[in-house]
N, C-alpha and C positions, 0 to 999 in steps of 0.2 A: 334659430336659423335666420340668416339675414334675408331681408326683403329681396325678392327676385327682380332684376332689371327687366322691364318689358322688352327691351331691345335684344336681350340674350335668349338663346334657345338652349334647351337641355340636351346637350350633345355628349356630356361626359358620363362615363360609367360610375355608378355609385361606389363609394368607399366602403370598406368593411365596417367602419364605425357607423355609417349611415344605415347599413343593413341591420346592425345590432340594435340601433335605436328603434328602427321600425319593428323589429321582433318584440322589443320590450313593450311597445304600444299595441301589440296584437295585430300588426300588419304583416301578413305573409300570404303566400299563394296556396290556396286550398280550394278544392272542388267538392261541393256538397253532393253534386250529382254522382261523382265517382264514389264517394263514401256510401251513399244510399244504394247505388247499384251493386257494390260489393256486399253490402248487408243483405240485399234481396237475394243475390246469387248464392251466398253462403247458406242462408236459411233454406232455400229450395234444394240445394245440394244435400243438406243434412236430411231433409224430408225424403229425398229421392233414395238415399242410401239406407236410412233407418226408419222410413215412414211405416213400413209394415210392423217393425218391432215396437214402435211407439204406439201405434193403433192397437196392436195385439195386446200389449201390456195394459192399456187403458180398458180394453174390452174384457180382458180376463179379470181385472179387478172389479169391474162392474158386475160381471156374471157371478163372481163369488159373493158379492154383497147381496145380489138379488136371490141367490140360492139359499142364503142363510137368513134372509129377512124374516121368514116365518118363525124362526126360533126366538126372535126378540119381541119384546113387548113394544108396540108402536106408541111412543110418547114423544112430545116435542123435544125433550132432551136427547132421546135416542136418534131422532131424525137429524138433529143438529150435529150429533157426534158422527153419524154416518156421512153427512155432507162434508164435514171437516176432514174425515179420513179420505174420502174420494178426492177432495181438493189437494191434499198432501200427496196422494198417489200420482195425480196428474202432474203436480209440480215436480215431483222427483223424476218422472218419466220425461217431461219436457225440459228439465233443467239443462241437459246436455245441449239441446238446441239453442237455448238462450245464451248459455256460456260460450258456445262456439261462435255464434254471431257477434257477441260482445268482443271476443278476442280478435275476430277479423276486423271489426270496426277500429279497435285500438291500433292494430297493425297498419291499416290503411292510413289512419291519421298520422301515425309515426312516420310512415313512408313519405307523406307529403310535407309535414312541418317538423318532424322530430318531436322529442319529448320536451315540452317547454311550458312552464307555468307563467301566465301573464296576469299579475295582480291588477294591472290597470283596467282590464276588462270588467272587473267586478266593482270598480268605482263608479259613482253616479256622475254622469256627464249630462248637463242640462241642454247642451247643444243637440243631443239626440232627440230631445223632446220638443225641439223647435218645429213649428209648423212649416216655416219657410225652408228650413234645412231639409225636412222630410219631403216636402213638395219638390225641391230641386233634385233630390236623389231619385224621386219617381220619374222625373222628366229628363234624367241624364242619359247619356249615350250608353252607360253600363246597363241601366234598366231596360233600354231598348234592345240591347244585345241579349239580355236574359229572356225577354219576351220572345225574341226570334228563336232562341235556343229551345224554349218550351214548345213552340209550334213545330220546329224541326223534330224534336224528340217525340211529340205526339204522332207525327206523320210516320216516323220510323217504327214506332211501336205498333201502329195499325198495320203497316206493311208487313212487319215480321209476323204478327198474329195471323194476318190473312194467309201468308205463305205457309205457316205451320198447319193451320186448320184446313187449308186446301189440300195439302199432302195427306191428311187424314180424313178426307171427305167420305170415302167409302166406309171407314171404320165408324165414323160418326153416324152415318145413315143406318148402320146395322145395330145401333144401340137399342132401338125400339124393339127388336126381335130377340134380344139376349135376355138371359135371366138377370135377376136383381144383382147377384154376386158378380156375375160376369160384367154387367153394365157398370157397376161401381168400379171394378178393377180397371176396365178399359177407359172409363172417364178419368180416373185418377192418373193413368199413364198419359193421356192426352193433355190433361191440365199441367202435369209436371213438365212435359216437353215444351208446352207453350210458354210456361213461365221461365224455363231455362233459356229458351231462345230469346225471350224479351230481356231477361237479365243480362245475357251476353251482349245484346245490342246496347243496353244501357251502360255496360262497362266500357264499350268502345266510345260511346258518347261522353262518358265521364273522363276518359283519357284525353279526348280532344279538348274538353272543357278545362281539364287540369293544365294542359299545355298552354291554352289561351290565358288562363289565370297566371301562370308563371311569366309569360311574356308581358302581360298587362302590369303585373306587380313590378317587374324589372324596369319597365318604362316609367312607372310612377316614381321610382327612386332615382331616375336619371337626374343629373346635376348640371347647372350652368358652370361656365368657367370661373365665374366669380365665387359661386358657392364652393367649388372645388378648392380654390385658393384659400378661402376662409377656413375650410375644413382642414387643410394641410397646415395652415397657420396655427389653428387651435391644437392640433396634435403634436406639431413639432416646435411650436413657439414662434416668436416674431423673428423674421429673417435678419433684421439688424442686430437683435440680441444674439442670435446664433453666430453672426459674423464677428461680433465683438468677442464672444467666447472662443472662437477658433483663433482669432488674432492673439488673444491672451495666452492660449495654450501654445501657439507657435513661439511667442516671445519667451515663455517660461522654458520651453524645450531648448531654444537657442541659448539662453543664459546658462542652462545646465550644461549644454554642449561646450560653451566657451570655457567653463571651469575645467574641462578635461584637456584643453589644448596644452597648457603648460606641462602636463604629464605625458605628452605624446613623444614618440621616438623620432618621428620625422614628419614634415609637412610637404606633400607633393603638390606642385602647382602647374598651371597651364599657360602662361606663368602668372597672370594677374586675374584672369576671369574665373578660374576654378582653384579651390584649395581643399585638400583632403589630408586630415591628420591621422597618422597611423601610430598604434601603440603595440610594442612587442617586447617581451622579456624572455630571454633564453631559459628554458627549463620550467617556465611558469605558464606561458600561454602557448597553445598548440599552433596558432597561426596569427599573423598580424590582424588587428582589429581596428575598424574605422571608429574613431572616437569623436570626430567632428568633420563636417564638410559644408561647403557653401559656394555660392556663385556671386559675382559682382561685389557689392559692398561687404557682404558677409565674408567672402573670400579674402578681401583686403584686411578685414578685422582679424581673421584667423592668422594671416601672415604676420601682421603687426604684433599680435599677441605672442606668436611663436618666437619671433626675433627678440622681443623683450625678455623672454624667459630662456633664451639661448637654445631654442629647439631648432635643429637644422631644417632649412627650407631648400628643397631640391626640385628643379624643374624637369618634369617628365610628362610631356603633353599627352601621348597615347595612353599612358598608365593613368594619368589624372582623369581623362575623359572616361575610361573604362570603369574606374572606381566610382566616379560620381554617378554614373548611370546605373550601375548594377549592384552596388553594395549600400544598404541603409546604414544609418548611424547605429552603432552598437553591435554590428554583425562582423564576423570574420570574413576575410576576403576569400573568393572561390579558389579552387586548386589551379584553375587556368592562369591565375595571376600570381601564383607563388614565385615563379622564377623571376619575373620583373620586379616584384616587391623585394625579393631576397637580394637582388643586385643593388637596389637602392639602399637597403639596410647595411649591406656589406660596405658600400661606399661610405655611409655615415660612420660605421665602426672604424674604418680606416682613418677618417678625418679625426675622430676622437683619439685614436691611438697616436696619431702624429702630433696632436696638440699635447 
């Protein structure tokens, strides 16, 4: 990328090539707050829906082991086998929770950046280990905004927690008079509602942060006019080279067109500014076809070439203007011009018959 002119400001939208290059280098808009909040909310939702089943499964497995423990000889090997079995049972019961949270995290990440593998992120970059670079990142405006967001997030979490607990103030006060089972059940409900409310608040904060990251990322990719010109030059080639190629292509097409003039049936003129060569054969072509046309010097060359090869040249100003404007070279004339073209061709046939 060319050095940026200090006198220029980044006012141009980034090209798709610039966006693709940024993605290859691992630069894209992503909010870690949004990802972690979805992770927390998904985990709490699973515990809310299936918490009793998970706890019941673990408790049942533990009770079964304790009931049958007297039938086994207590040895270090037996204790290790029982501990391993209990761990596997706990892992099987909690596997759904971990798997669901993992899928949610993948979905949120794909929503933000899509599925993209960036090998450059795994390469060693010594500039990341530079003390000056790290210090400048710590004192940058982005780090200040992150610190402000952390403060705002803490305040919002405290306010949401206070609001939820205040609404359950009477229920919390009665926990001391409840039985152990009732107290545990009510405490669990209060805790789940508290964490759900906090998780929902964190999701909203994450959405705001993701929007900010998108805007910040797009602004970081903005280009100056000079950068945009150089980008377009790299993608499309040098303008002078493109101009030479277009001129060469036009010259080749003009030469090919001139080769068809001697085969034309008639050349219609305006009388010297425009010239259109038509070709028509009875029973072979369905309608007259424009084989060459031109204005100015090209028109004069077409007329001269037609006269050198005994091709009739007929002056019809309205028809010449209509054909020049509406019919490309190689195309047949439209039906609206059939009558006028047929009149000219009939005139040419009469001249040839008289000769």
